[in-house]
C-alpha positions as a Python dict, from the first residue, in 0.01 Angstrom:
ca = {
    (1, 'M'): (0, 0, 0),
    (2, 'T'): (373, 33, 56),
    (3, 'S'): (650, -162, -111),
    (4, 'R'): (699, -357, 214),
    (5, 'A'): (481, -641, 335),
    (6, 'R'): (295, -554, 655),
    (7, 'T'): (414, -825, 890),
    (8, 'A'): (299, -964, 1225),
    (9, 'I'): (516, -1184, 1443),
    (10, 'L'): (346, -1426, 1684),
    (11, 'I'): (531, -1524, 2002),
    (12, 'S'): (472, -1702, 2330),
    (13, 'G'): (787, -1612, 2525),
    (14, 'R'): (1106, -1408, 2502),
    (15, 'G'): (1087, -1368, 2126),
    (16, 'S'): (1455, -1399, 2033),
    (17, 'N'): (1373, -1485, 1671),
    (18, 'M'): (1123, -1200, 1669),
    (19, 'L'): (1400, -962, 1773),
    (20, 'A'): (1633, -1090, 1501),
    (21, 'I'): (1365, -1025, 1239),
    (22, 'A'): (1257, -690, 1386),
    (23, 'R'): (1617, -568, 1385),
    (24, 'A'): (1656, -666, 1021),
    (25, 'A'): (1331, -484, 943),
    (26, 'Q'): (1471, -158, 1079),
    (27, 'D'): (1637, -123, 739),
    (28, 'P'): (1379, 69, 532),
    (29, 'E'): (1491, -124, 223),
    (30, 'W'): (1400, -457, 383),
    (31, 'P'): (1086, -602, 217),
    (32, 'A'): (898, -678, 541),
    (33, 'D'): (775, -410, 780),
    (34, 'V'): (710, -553, 1127),
    (35, 'V'): (403, -360, 1243),
    (36, 'L'): (271, -598, 1510),
    (37, 'V'): (392, -849, 1766),
    (38, 'A'): (118, -1060, 1923),
    (39, 'A'): (146, -1313, 2205),
    (40, 'N'): (-90, -1572, 2348),
    (41, 'K'): (52, -1502, 2696),
    (42, 'A'): (14, -1164, 2866),
    (43, 'K'): (355, -1192, 3036),
    (44, 'A'): (552, -1292, 2725),
    (45, 'A'): (883, -1106, 2763),
    (46, 'G'): (900, -1037, 2391),
    (47, 'L'): (605, -795, 2413),
    (48, 'E'): (803, -537, 2609),
    (49, 'A'): (1105, -591, 2386),
    (50, 'A'): (888, -517, 2081),
    (51, 'R'): (740, -205, 2242),
    (52, 'A'): (1092, -83, 2320),
    (53, 'M'): (1156, -98, 1944),
    (54, 'G'): (843, 105, 1872),
    (55, 'I'): (639, -192, 1746),
    (56, 'E'): (275, -234, 1848),
    (57, 'A'): (258, -534, 2082),
    (58, 'I'): (-61, -698, 2201),
    (59, 'A'): (-151, -996, 2418),
    (60, 'L'): (-444, -1223, 2343),
    (61, 'P'): (-427, -1476, 2629),
    (62, 'H'): (-561, -1799, 2484),
    (63, 'R'): (-715, -1899, 2816),
    (64, 'D'): (-955, -1605, 2783),
    (65, 'Y'): (-1129, -1782, 2493),
    (66, 'P'): (-1375, -2072, 2521),
    (67, 'S'): (-1213, -2278, 2244),
    (68, 'R'): (-913, -2301, 2015),
    (69, 'E'): (-1138, -2191, 1729),
    (70, 'A'): (-1256, -1880, 1917),
    (71, 'F'): (-897, -1779, 1997),
    (72, 'D'): (-785, -1824, 1638),
    (73, 'M'): (-1082, -1623, 1510),
    (74, 'A'): (-993, -1336, 1744),
    (75, 'L'): (-627, -1354, 1644),
    (76, 'S'): (-708, -1356, 1274),
    (77, 'A'): (-944, -1061, 1321),
    (78, 'A'): (-670, -862, 1499),
    (79, 'L'): (-430, -930, 1213),
    (80, 'K'): (-682, -836, 944),
    (81, 'A'): (-774, -516, 1128),
    (82, 'R'): (-412, -405, 1092),
    (83, 'G'): (-382, -496, 724),
    (84, 'I'): (-133, -774, 790),
    (85, 'E'): (-2, -952, 481),
    (86, 'L'): (259, -1188, 630),
    (87, 'V'): (240, -1387, 955),
    (88, 'V'): (565, -1505, 1113),
    (89, 'L'): (562, -1765, 1392),
    (90, 'A'): (857, -1717, 1628),
    (91, 'G'): (829, -1949, 1925),
    (92, 'F'): (449, -1937, 1910),
    (93, 'M'): (354, -2244, 2113),
    (94, 'R'): (5, -2299, 1977),
    (95, 'I'): (-117, -2539, 1711),
    (96, 'L'): (-326, -2323, 1480),
    (97, 'T'): (-663, -2443, 1356),
    (98, 'P'): (-716, -2539, 991),
    (99, 'A'): (-951, -2240, 950),
    (100, 'F'): (-679, -1997, 1060),
    (101, 'I'): (-421, -2157, 832),
    (102, 'R'): (-658, -2146, 535),
    (103, 'D'): (-714, -1776, 605),
    (104, 'W'): (-341, -1710, 576),
    (105, 'E'): (-240, -1983, 330),
    (106, 'G'): (92, -1910, 162),
    (107, 'R'): (145, -1613, 394),
    (108, 'I'): (236, -1783, 721),
    (109, 'V'): (585, -1909, 802),
    (110, 'N'): (746, -2092, 1093),
    (111, 'I'): (1091, -2194, 1213),
    (112, 'H'): (1127, -2540, 1367),
    (113, 'P'): (1432, -2661, 1563),
    (114, 'S'): (1506, -2975, 1363),
    (115, 'L'): (1602, -3081, 1014),
    (116, 'L'): (1251, -3146, 892),
    (117, 'P'): (1100, -3387, 807),
    (118, 'K'): (1284, -3533, 1107),
    (119, 'Y'): (1149, -3467, 1455),
    (120, 'Q'): (825, -3285, 1405),
    (121, 'G'): (671, -3162, 1729),
    (122, 'L'): (849, -3112, 2062),
    (123, 'D'): (1176, -3217, 2232),
    (124, 'T'): (1363, -3213, 1902),
    (125, 'H'): (1715, -3179, 2046),
    (126, 'A'): (1676, -3462, 2297),
    (127, 'R'): (1530, -3685, 2027),
    (128, 'A'): (1818, -3614, 1788),
    (129, 'I'): (2078, -3691, 2058),
    (130, 'E'): (1898, -4008, 2169),
    (131, 'A'): (1883, -4128, 1808),
    (132, 'G'): (2261, -4094, 1777),
    (133, 'D'): (2233, -3844, 1490),
    (134, 'A'): (2551, -3676, 1368),
    (135, 'E'): (2380, -3345, 1313),
    (136, 'A'): (2076, -3139, 1407),
    (137, 'G'): (1958, -2802, 1286),
    (138, 'C'): (1659, -2585, 1207),
    (139, 'T'): (1410, -2543, 924),
    (140, 'V'): (1209, -2247, 797),
    (141, 'H'): (888, -2368, 633),
    (142, 'L'): (551, -2249, 515),
    (143, 'V'): (276, -2348, 756),
    (144, 'T'): (13, -2593, 636),
    (145, 'E'): (-265, -2779, 813),
    (146, 'K'): (-27, -3068, 888),
    (147, 'L'): (207, -2997, 1182),
    (148, 'D'): (564, -2900, 1085),
    (149, 'D'): (510, -3026, 732),
    (150, 'G'): (492, -2733, 489),
    (151, 'P'): (728, -2655, 200),
    (152, 'I'): (1084, -2593, 323),
    (153, 'L'): (1224, -2245, 258),
    (154, 'A'): (1562, -2272, 436),
    (155, 'Q'): (1764, -2505, 659),
    (156, 'A'): (2082, -2485, 865),
    (157, 'R'): (2281, -2780, 997),
    (158, 'V'): (2466, -2805, 1329),
    (159, 'P'): (2695, -3095, 1428),
    (160, 'I'): (2598, -3288, 1739),
    (161, 'L'): (2905, -3308, 1964),
    (162, 'P'): (2986, -3612, 2179),
    (163, 'D'): (2915, -3427, 2505),
    (164, 'D'): (2608, -3239, 2385),
    (165, 'T'): (2301, -3205, 2604),
    (166, 'P'): (1965, -3083, 2475),
    (167, 'D'): (2046, -2741, 2624),
    (168, 'S'): (2392, -2707, 2469),
    (169, 'L'): (2265, -2822, 2132),
    (170, 'S'): (1966, -2588, 2158),
    (171, 'G'): (2192, -2288, 2207),
    (172, 'R'): (2392, -2359, 1891),
    (173, 'V'): (2080, -2431, 1687),
    (174, 'L'): (1919, -2109, 1811),
    (175, 'A'): (2216, -1907, 1680),
    (176, 'E'): (2151, -2061, 1337),
    (177, 'E'): (1779, -1982, 1365),
    (178, 'H'): (1867, -1616, 1416),
    (179, 'R'): (2092, -1632, 1110),
    (180, 'I'): (1858, -1800, 860),
    (181, 'Y'): (1511, -1680, 964),
    (182, 'P'): (1540, -1309, 871),
    (183, 'P'): (1655, -1371, 510),
    (184, 'A'): (1391, -1642, 463),
    (185, 'V'): (1123, -1401, 585),
    (186, 'A'): (1260, -1131, 356),
    (187, 'A'): (1246, -1361, 54),
    (188, 'L'): (884, -1456, 122),
    (189, 'A'): (790, -1091, 187),
    (190, 'A'): (949, -987, -142),
    (191, 'R'): (744, -1251, -325),
    (192, 'L'): (423, -1128, -162),
    (193, 'V'): (499, -766, -249),
    (194, 'A'): (576, -862, -610),
    (195, 'A'): (251, -1062, -634),
    (196, 'R'): (55, -770, -491),
    (197, 'A'): (207, -535, -748),
    (198, 'A'): (145, -768, -1043),
}
């Protein structure tokens, strides 16, 4: 085994957070080595972007599987076949089954576009604006069986401006996601590598 954690990034679309992490991982001293990008949609734009960076990229269209459990089993098998140690969710729009999460417990991380525990689930920016909140943001957290509820690893705060729309707020929050997600992934990867070496 190398001194870097073999890392897979799961996406469903363009993969902008994936690209931020993959670019950071180009530094050979970085503790995570992105060896796989996997998507649940064959046309996810991030797959070609990953291939252009020399990263193996595969599609496992979830509609090809008879159940959520069958899809998650196939996904987990693909990760294990490649010796993956760390799973990073980056705009992966699937709720993973408890069995999958147990398989990767402590080794799966997500970024969510709200200041958790506020606004778990979808439409986070619209909900924050409608509530009259002064700020929004994003949260990096470990994934557990409860949706958007695992231990928090990092957060960034963004003021909500008087004329903000969900789209304008989303753009500013996304810039913060790109800033905080790579170092949070690196910190978790370093812990996994240290535990493996112990």
